[in-house]
N, C-alpha and C positions, 0 to 999 in steps of 0.2 A: 504494500500500500504506500501511496505517496505521503510526503509530509503534509500536515494540515495546511501549511501556508500555501503549498502548490494548489491544493484543492480550492482554497479560498479565492486565489487569483483566477482559477478557471471558472468558478461559479460567478464571481463578480463580472467577468468578461462577457457573460451572457446577458447582461442587462437585467431587466425585470422578468425575464421568461421563467426563471426558476421559481419565483414567488407565485406565479400564475399557475404553476403545475402542482399537483399534489398526488402522492402515492403512499399507501399504507404498506409497510414491509415487516416481515418477521425474519429474524436472523436465526439460522440453525447451524451450529458449529459446536463441536465438543471442546473447543479451547476457549475458555472464558476471556483470556487476554485478547484473543483475536476478535471476539465479538465486541469487546470494549473498544478496540481500535476502529472497527468498522462503524460502530455507533458514533464515535467521535468524528470520524471522517465524513460520513454522509448523512448523519442523523440530525444535522442542524436545519430543522424544517424551514425556518424563515428564509434561509439562503438556498437550500437545495430542493425544497419541496418534498423531501423524503421524511416520512414520519415512521419511526420504528415503534411498532405497537406490541412487540413481543420477542422473546428469545427462547431458545431451547438448546439442550446439550446432547440429547439422545433421541432415538426414534419415538419412544412413548411420549416424551415431553413435547416433541415437535407436533405430533398428531393432535395432542390435547390443545396446545396453544393455537395452532392453525385453525382448528375447528371452532375454538372459542372466539377468535378475533376476526376471522375471515378476511385476511389481508388481500390486497390486489396482487402482490408479488412476495414470494418466499425466496430468500437467498439461502441455498441449500448446499451444505458440504456433502461430499460423496461418501466419506468414511465416517460413520457414526456408530456408537455403541447401540446394539439392539437390532442390527440388520442393515445398516447403511442407508444412504439416500434413496436407493431403489425401493426399500421397504416403506419409507415415508411416502414416496410417490404412489406406491400400490395402495396404501391405506387411505390416501387422500384423493384417489381417483374420482369419487363422486363430486368432490369440491371442484376439481379441474373441469368436470363435465357440466357444471352448472351454467346454463345458457345466460342467465341474468346477471350472475355475480361470480364469474369464474376466478378461481385462485390459480395464478400462474407461477411456475417455478423457474428460477435461474440458478444453475449449479455454479458454485464459487468454491474452487478447490485448489490445493497445492498440487494435486495430481494432474499430469498431462498425458496419461496413458490412454491409448485408443479404447481399451475395453471399458474404462471408467466413463469416458465420454459417450460411447455408444450405449452403454447400459442405462444411463439416466435419460438419454434422449428417447430411447425406446420405452422408458417408463413414463414419459410424458412431459419432461422438462422442455422449456422453450429455448434454452440456450445453455452455454457452458463457457465460463471465463475462469482464468487462473488467478491466484492470489497476488500475482505481480501487477495486476491492473491498477491504474491510478484511481484516486477517489472520484475525480470528475468523470472519467470514463465509466466507472461503475454506476454512478448516478444516471448517466445517459443510457446505459444498458438496462437499468431497472425500468426507466420510462418506456424504452422501446419494447421490452417484454410486456409491460402493462398494456401497450397498444396492440399486442398480439404479434409483434415481429419475432423472428428467431435471431438470436445473438450468439456469436461465437468469437473467441480469440482466434486470430487469423490462421494459425497453424492447425488448430483443432477442427476447423471447418472441413478440412480435407478428409479427416477421419470419418466424418458423418457422410460426406458425399460418396466416399469409397464403400462404406458399409451399406448404404441404401441404393447404390447403383445396381446391385444384384439382388434378386429375390431369394437367393440361397442364404440360409442362415449359416453363420460361421461355425466351424466344427467345435464341438465341446472338448475342452482340454481337461480330462479328468484329474490330472496331477495338479493343475492350477486351481481347480475347483475345491481341492482339499484345503486350500489356504484361506484364512479370513481376509477381509479387506485390509486390515492393518498389516497383516503379514505380507500381503502383496506390495503394500506401500514400502515397507522396510526392504523387501526383496529388491525392488527396483532401485532404491537408493544404494544398497550394497553393491549391486551390479554396476552402478555408475561410478563406483570407486569412493563413495563417501566413507569417512571414518565413523565409528560409533558415536563419538561426541558430536559430530556434525549432524548425524541423523537425529540424535536426541534433541538438539537445538531446533532443527527444522520442524520436527513433529511435536515439539513441546512435551516430550516424555523424558524419562530418566535413561541414563546409559544402561542401567541394569535391565530396564524394560526392553531396550533395543536388543540386548544380549539374549533375553528370554525369547523374543520374537525370532531372532536368527536361529537359535537352537531348535525352535519349533518347526521352522521352515526346513532346516536341514534334515530333521527327523521325518517329517511328512514326505519330503521328496527323496529320501534315502540318499542324501549327498553327504560328503565327508567334510568339506571346508568351503570357504567363501569363493575360492577360485573355481571349484566345480559349480557352485551356485551361479557365478557370473556367466560361465559358459552355458548353463541351462537357460538362464534368462535371455541371453543374447540369441540363442538358437530359436527362441520363441518370440523374438522381437519385442521384448518387454522393456528394453533399456531406452 
């Protein structure tokens, strides 16, 4: 996320348009510090037009808050305790299908993996942006989703086009399906060469938790070390 001063400059440069627009948003992310940062960045309603009406840290909380507040847009993390963003979408399908007051979802995640992007889009999300997005661009994306547009970070749009260009469903990878969403996230970062401390910092978890996830991945995939893990991930184009 960009520094608040950058977002302020971007919002001010739009003149009075931000004040004339209004959208109610729910933030769903299991990292409290990240939710706080997003709230500070885009939730200044008088300047951005974005009103944050609720927050949630896991699937059950998300469904409860979204059902109670009926926001126009939900900013949804892909990896959540309780089943992930796809499970939130599944349980909120009736709200998305409401013709008079639809709830629309925009995925906001650290992950840029093709399977994560395709999974939530198939689940009903209207777009997918990564957490490197600036505050002003995120505000713009939220309003575009509210209007019914599809919004993607540039590189991720290609994943969706490739996936839906064919009517054939991608083959099921039984080995990959054994891993939880968080284990997949750690796997990709390990395969990209990140150290345990770097992964812990990026995912807002402890080094001990990273070690536990790596051990679980190695056990489930029947691999011996991170070098074999990297080769495994590279062969499946997960890096």
